[in-house]
N, C-alpha and C positions, 0 to 999 in steps of 0.2 A: 753410544755414550753409556758407559757402565757406572751406575750409582749404587753404592752400598748403604745398608742400614742394619741396625741391630735387630736380628731376627729371633725367632721365626716369624712367619706371617701373623699379623694380628697385634703387633706391638704399637705403642704410641710413636715409636721411632718410624715405623712404616707409614703411619698416618701423617707425620710431619714430612716424610719423604714424598708422599703423594701430593701434599699441598705445594711443595716446592716444585716438583716436576710439572705440575699443571701450568706453571708460568714459563716453562722453557719453550724455546722455538723448536728445538729438535727433540725427538722422542728418546727417552732414556730407558735403558734396561735395568730394572731394580733387582739387586742381588742381596739376599740376607746373609749376615755373618753371625757366628755364634758368640763372639766376644768383642768388646770395644777395642781391645788391644789388637786383635787380628784385623779388624775393620780399618783402624788408623794406619797400620803398617801395609795394608793392601793398597792404599792410595800412595803411600810413600814409595812402594816398589813398582808403581805403575800398573797394577792389576785392575785398579779402579780409576775412573776419571775424577770422581768426587765421592764423598761419604757424608751422610747426615747423622749427627751424633748429639745426644743430650749433653749440655754443658752446665746447666744451672736449673734448680727447682726453687720455687718461691717459698717452700716450707723447709726442705732438707738442705738447701744450699748447693754448693758446687759439686759437680760430678768429678771427683778428684783424679780419677784415672785419665780422664780426658785432658784436664788442665796440666797435670804433671807430664803426660806424654807429649803434649804440645810444647812444653817448656824445654824438654831435654831429649825426648825419644824420637821425634820426627821433625822434618822441615816442611810443614804445611801451613797454609793460610786460610783464614776464615773469609768466605766470599759472599755469604748470605746468612741470615738468621730467621728462624721461624718460632714464634711464640704460640704455644699450644695449650689451651685449657685441658686439665687432666681430670678425668672422671673414672674412679675405680669402682669395680663391681665384685661382689662375692659370687663365685661361680661353682656349680656342683653338677653331678650327674642327675638325671631327671627324677629319680626316685627318692633323692635325698632331701630331708627337711633341715632347716637351720639348727634345730635343737639336737640333731644327730651328729653334727660336725665335731670331730675330735682334733683334727689337724688342718692347718692352713699353709699353703705354699705360695710363694711369689718372689719377685725381686726384693732385695733388702729395703730399697727405698720405698717401694709400694707398701710393704709391711709397716714401715715407719709412718708413712702418710696416713695409714688407716688404723693407727694404734688405738685411738680413742674408741672407734667402733668395736675393735676386737676386745678391748678391755670390758666394754659394757655388755656386748652380746655373746662373746665367746671367751670368757675369762679363763677357762681351763684348757683352751686349745694350744697344742704344740705348734710352733712356727718353724717352717723349713724354707731354705733359700733356693732360688733358681737364678739362672743368668738373665732372664727377662720375664715379664709378666706373661707373654705369649708362650714361652717355653713351659711355664707352670701350668697353663691351661692345656697345652699339648700333652704333658705328662699325665694330668688328671684324666684326660679323655682316653689315653691309650694303655697306661701301665701303672698308674700310681695307686698304692694301697699295700696290701700284704705281700704282693709280689716284690716290691722294693724294700719294704720294712717287714720282713717275715716274723719278727718278734712282736709286732703290733697286730694281733689276730683280729681285733674288732675295730680297727681304725677306720674312720670315715673322713676322707679328704675333701677339702674345698680349695679353690684357687682364687687369687685376686688378679683380675685382668680386665680387658676391655670387652665391651658388648660385642664388637666385631669378632673377637676371638671366641666368645661363647657361641656365636652363630656359626663360625667356621667349623667348630668341632662338635656341633650338635648337642650342646650342654645348655643348662638353664641358669638363669640369674636368680640367686636367693635373695640378694639385697643390692639395691642400686645406689650409686653415688655415696659410697661409704667413706670416702677420704675427707680430710679437712677442707673447709671452704677456701675459696680463692686460691686454688691449687693450679699453678701454671708451671710449665717447663719450657725453658729456652733451649732450642736446638740450633746448631750451627752447621753450615755446609762447608766442608773442608776440601781444598784443592791445592795444586801446586802453582796455580796462576793467580796473579793479582787482579782483583775486580776494578774495573775503570771507575773514575769519579762520576758521581751522579748529582753532586751539589747538596746532597743531604746524607752525609756519611758518618760512619763511626770507625775509629781505628783502635786496635787492641795491641798491647805490647806486654812483655813480661821483663822485669828487671830484678836485680839484687844489688844491695849496697856493698861498697867496700867496707871491710871490718874496721879499718882504722880511720873512718871518716865520720866524725860526730856530726849530727844534723844532716846526714846524707839524704834521707827521705824528704825532709823539708826542702832541701835544695832542689831536688828533682821536681817536686810539686810546684815550686815557685816558677819553674820554666813555663808551666801551663798557665798559672795564675797571672803572671806578668803579661802574657799574650791574650788573656781573656778567653782561653780555651777551656770549655766546660768538661769536667770529668763526670762520666756517668756511672763509673764503678771503680773501686780500688779494693783489692782483697789480698791478704797474705796467705801463703802456703809454705809449710816447711820444705826446705830444700833437700832434706834427707841426707845432707852432708854432715851437719853438726847441730847440736842443740842450740837454739837461738839464731840459726841462720835461715833466712826466709826469702822466698820469691814474692814479688808484688805484681799482681796482674792488674793492669790499668786499662780501662776503656775511656776513650775521649772522643769528643765530637770533632768531625773533620776527616779529610782524606790525606794520606801520606803525600800526595802530589800538591796539596795546598801549601803555599809558601810558609805560612805561619806554623803549620804543623811540622813541616820539614825542618824548619829552624829549631823548633822546640825539641824535636827528637834527636837532632844532631848534638845538641847540648846535653840532653839526657844521657845519650850514649857515652859522652865524655866523663860524666859524673858517676857512672855506675860500674860495678865490678862485672856484671853480666847484663846484657841487653839483647832482646830478641823481638823482632817485629812479627806479629801474629795476623796481620791482615787489615785492609780497609774495605768496608762493605756498606751497602745501603742501611740506613738507620731506620728502625721501626718507630 
């Protein structure tokens, strides 16, 4: 069983993947991918059985490439979710001191989540983006500095990443737990197979309204309210088709095999211009 995650080794995604695979009856082969796009499409094409991807952070919100691709790019279903507390660290080579750091590299969301620390402790540092926190630490360990930025002769780089990535590449932690408090990321496991009902489930869908239907969203939400189905999330995302046109991502309690949920979703499908089922899975 091949399970993909956003690599390289040392990412929070790998950590979430390890938490998930410990619960599996069969052993899984973990395979790192360089981008979320490639990871999602690898499951779509059958190269992977499943993939573990971040979908939402408590501070920065939705991971848009994942939700947007689930809506229109691939036909995959959520089969599990993993909630992972996130702790970021400032990592450097062993001889470097905090006062010497001129440049910081990491994933854009990690940089945003650590913005307060960076403003206070490294206000003049230049920020650089990487595909993942682990990639940033990998670059720092192997090649980052004047070789990559020849015009910056005296630059001293640090990376934001996990403690496990620092250990993996033999680097030191300059500052621990530098992100905003109560920082959690929700990861989901994606597959082509529907998860069976457990009696304590959640269902995810994405819909868009017909343009000529006033009160469309209200009408859709009434289908759940009338059946006393609790919604745990509703979020809008631009459809990228026209200004003012949105997708609505909805999470609700229950499994698609439950009669009340089945009836509600049948009516929702009739009332919307676009409807897509994104999976039923055990609720945390």
